[in-house]
N, C-alpha and C positions, 0 to 999 in steps of 0.2 A: 851598534846595537848589537846585542848578541842574540845568538841562534834560538835561547829560550825566548826572548823578547819578539822576535821574528813569528817564529810560531804561534806565541798567545797572542800577538796582533791580529795574525791569518783567523785565529779561532775567534776572537771579539769579532772581526770584520765579519767572516760567515753567522756568527748569532745574529749580528745586526741586520745583516740581510734576510735571515729568515723571519726574524723578529718583526722586518718590515713588510715584508711579504704576507707572513701571516696579520700584520693589523689591517694592509688592503683587502685582503680577502673578508676579513670580520667586516671592514666598511662597505664592503660590496655587496657582503649578504645581509647587512644592515640596511643597507641603502634601496635593496631586493624589497626587505618584508617591508619596508616603510610604503616604498611605492605601492606594492602589491594591498597594501590595508587600504592605502587612500583611494586606489582603482575600485576597491570591493567597496567601499564608504560612500563611495560616486554612484555607484551602481545601485547599492542599497536605500538611496534617496532620490532616486526620480521624481521628478516633479509631474509626471505625466503617468505617474503608478495608479491604472484602474481599481485598485483592490488597496488603496492605501488604508480608505475607513472600514474595509469589510469587519464584519463583527465575527473574524474566525475564533472558533473554541469556543463560542459564547450565544449556541443558540437555543431558543426554548425547546424544554422537555415536558411533557406532562406526566411521567412518571419515571421517576430513579430511585435504582436498588441495586441490592449488592446480590450476587446470585452465587451460594458455594456450592463447586462441583463434587463429584464423588472421591476425589484425590484431594480436596480440603483448600482448593483454590477458590478466593475470592474474585468474581468475575463482577466486573462495572457495566450494568445494564441503564439505558434511558429510551423508554415509549414515546414515540410523535403519533398523536393524531393528525389524520386531515383534514380539512375542512366537510369531506363527505363522509367522514368515518362513521357517523351514525347509520349509514346503511351497511356498515363493513362486517363481513366474516371472513374475511383472509389478512393475513399479516406479512408483509415483506421482510425480512430478517437479513440485514446486512453486513458482513463479515470483513473486516478490513483486512490488509496485508502486512507484509514484513516490516519491523523499524516504523510502523506508522500507528494509528490508533481510528477511532471512529470518525475524527474528525476528517478523515479522508474524502468523506462521504458529505462532505460541508454542502455543496450546491446543491447535490441530488436530494438532502435532508430540505434544504430550506424551499426548494419548487415542490416537494411533495406536500409539504407543510401547509403552502399556499394553493395546491392542488384541491379539486373537489372529486378526486379520484377517490373511492368508497375503499382505502387503504390505511391500516394502521403499518405503523413501521416501527422496528425495534433495531435498536442499536448496540453494538458491545463491545468492550476493550479486549482482545485475546489477550489469553494469560500471559503474563512478562512484558505485556505493552500498555502504555497510559495507565490507566486507575487500577486497573485490575493486578491480582496477587502473580508472584512467577510461579513458574513449575519446580515442583520439590523435585526435580531429577538432576541429575551429573549431564545427560543427553537430553536433549527435549528432542520431539519428532511429532510429526503432522496429527498421528493418531489420538494423543493427548490435547490437541486442539480440537478434533472431531467429538472428543468425549466433552468437552466444554461448549460446544454448540448443541449438542444432545441437552446437557443441564437447560443453558439457556430455553430451549425450545420445551422442555419439561413442566419450566418453572414460569417463564414470561409468557409462553403460548403454548398452553398445556391443551386445548381445543383448536379445530378448525385449520383450514388449509391454508399452506405456508407457501412464500415464494424465497428462493434464497438466491439475495446477489452478492458475489465473492469478488474481491479485487486482489489478485495475486496469491500471495500464500492464502486467502479468504477463499480463493477460489480451491486451491489444493485442499483447504478444510473440507470444501463441502465434497468433492470428489472422494476423500477419507469416508466421511459422515456416509455417505450411501452405501462405499462399501464395509462397513461396521454394522451399518441398521437399514440393510436392505428391505425390510417390510415396513417400518417407518417410513422410509423416504416413497415407497410405493403409494403407501397407505395418506399422507399427508401433504406431500412435496408436489405442487402442480406446476412448477415453474422455477426456471433456474435462469440464473445470470453470471456470465464468466468472462471477468474484464481483467485486461492484462496479466493472463496467468496460462497455466501450461498441466499438460496430462504426465508429463514426466521428461528427461532429457537435459536439465539445466547442467548437467555435471558437461556438457557439452558445448556450454555458454561461455563465454570468455567476460561477460558482463563490461565490457569495453575496456578490459584490462589487456595489456602486452600477454600474448600466447605462452610465453616462458611461465609470467607470474600464474596465470591461470593454470598452468599444468604443475605446478609447485604447490597448488594449495590444497590439496589432498594431504601432504605430508606437513604442511604448515600449520593448517588448523587444528590437528590435534596437539601440536607444541603448543600454540595459542591457546588453547582451551587450559590447557594445564596452568601455564602462567597466569592467566588469568585467575582460574580458581583461588589463586595466592592474593594477589592485589585488585581485587575489583572496584571497587573504590577508589584508589588512584588513578585507575585507567580511566573510570568515566569522568573523575573530574578534570584530568587532562584533555579529555574530549571537549568538553564544556568549556575550556579555556581556549582550545584550539577551534573558534566559533568560526572566524575568517576563513581558514581554509573547510570546515563543514560547508561551510555556505558556497563557497565557489566548485565545491564537489557534487554539493547537490543542484544545484543549477545545471553544472557540465553534464552528470549523468543522470536524473531525473528529468528534466526537459528538453524538448527538442527546437522551443520556438527560439529566435538568435538571443531576443531581448525579453524573457518572462517578466512577469510582475514580481518586484524584489519581494514585497508582500506577502506573495504569494511561495517565493522560495522559502523566505525567512518562516513561513507557516511549517513547510516541508521538511524543512533543516532542523526546526522546535521538535517535531516529533520525532525524528531521526536521533536528535541526540538525547532526549530523554530515555530512549530504550535502554533500558543497562545493557554493557557490554557482555554480561553474562549471556543476556538471552540472544542479542546479535552474533556469537559464535555457536552459543548451545543450537540456533535454528540453521546456522550455515550449512551444517552438515546435514541436517533434514531436508532440508532444499534440494541440494546436491543429489541426495539417495530419494527423492519423491519417484515415485511410478504408478501410475492410477490408470493408464491406459486400458486395462482389462473392465473397468467397474463403466465404461464409457456407454454398453448396453445398456445398463440399468435407465440413462437418460433419455434412451429412443422412443417413450412413449410420453413424455411431457415437453410444451415449447422450451426451449433453448435458444438464449441472446448469447450474442460472443462480440467482446471487442476488444480494442487494442489500439495503440498506437504504431504509427509506421516506423516509427524509430526508438522502439523501444528496446532499451540496451540489456533490459532485466530477464524481461519473458519477450523475446523479440517475436515478428507478427507471425512470423511461418509455424509460431506455436499455435497460434489464436487459428490459422488455416488447418492445420494438422487438426485440430478438436472440429472443425467445421466437417472436414472429411471424412471424420469419425461419425459425425451425427449430421448426416446430409440434410435433415429437417430444419435443424439449424440457423439461424439467421445472423450474418457474419457482417461486422460493421469495422472498416479499417480509418483510423482519423488520422487526417493528414496534418503534417507537421507536430507531432507531440508525442511523449516518450513512456514513461512508465506511469506516470501519474497523471494520463490523458485526462481522468475525469475531473482534475483541477485545470489542467491546463486549458483543456478546449471543454468546457465544461456543456455547453449545448449541444455539441456534437457528440456526448455519450449521454447526457440526461434526455434528450427528445425520443433515439432509438427506444433506449430504458423503458422510457414510460409508456410509446407505444407498446412494446414487448409485453408490459405489465397489465395494461390495457387489454389486450389479447387473451392473457392467463385470466382476468376476469371476465372477458365475453365467455371464456371455454365453461369457467365454473357457471354462469348463468344459464348455459345451454345444458348444462348435466340437471339443474333443477326445471329446466323446462324443455322436455321431451320433444314437444313438437315446435316446429320451428319459429322462432318469434318474428316479429315486422322489423326488420332492420331501421335502425336509427342511430344516428350521430350520438357517440356519446359525449355529455357536455363537457367533461374535462378535455377533450379533445378538439374543441369545437376552435374554429381558428376568429380570433378578435377580427369584427368589420373593419376595414380599413376605411380613413376619412376620407370622404369625397366620392362614396361608393353609391 
């Protein structure tokens, strides 16, 4: 055999080995992906899923309208009357968070609709989310969301006292609104609920990611924002295709329960995935820069309810504790074994104290109308049902 033939055989042999290794690696990856999809499919088809028949995103509304903000953004708004609304003079406005929509308040909306509490409720999709239009800005900011809240109040709730309920970025929106419109806030807002939110400091939160990745996001986000501006449709399409990964990440980072309802995880994942990537990246920087600590004294004269899951990775409980320390009169509710969407994951543990808070706000309005101390009597919407056998 000639030297050339020997060299040729060695190259062929080496190429064959490399090809075999690559083939094995590809087969291993394919097997891993197949296994992952199988496990997720099993997790999604839990026969004991308590919310398998829950009508998510399909609740009744008494009024549906589109409101246009001063910036020309169309905002989707739905109004719901409780059974006791005939006596209502007050309205609760629910403001959802980042990468979600008004459906975040699914269980609270259902319970309030069935309640005899004399209260009207308004829900809306924040700009860039749900059925609302996107912000016409290169970089989104929380102030623009405060303007959308102003438009909702001006056009959907033009008169009467209001209670503001904000989850996550919705709570930040309320604080920004208080800073931009202090007179309106003081004259009309008679109660606030801040759920899984913060007054600032998210730039120090890792969001469950490795510390190195968390530190790199300030450099990474601007570059990603520029790339997304060129091909947003392609990236959104890829996100929809990678639904298994999105589902797993939603379960991992949004919930704390070991085995959350698959239907509930899917519901949250659909809201996440439906949020355009321009919105995701656009608000990411705004969230990291959010700081409204200076506005907290404006909330000192009204009832405030603060709630957070004890395992929240996005707005950790220490942020809610800090809010409560800045507002000593506020009521703090830490939900055990709950993540960032505690109001969906452990609805009763959020809804019950939230409704008690709204009831106290209504009581305060009643006292303002009747200076003389009224006879104390238990509100019908808070009465407990008589137990069988009593």
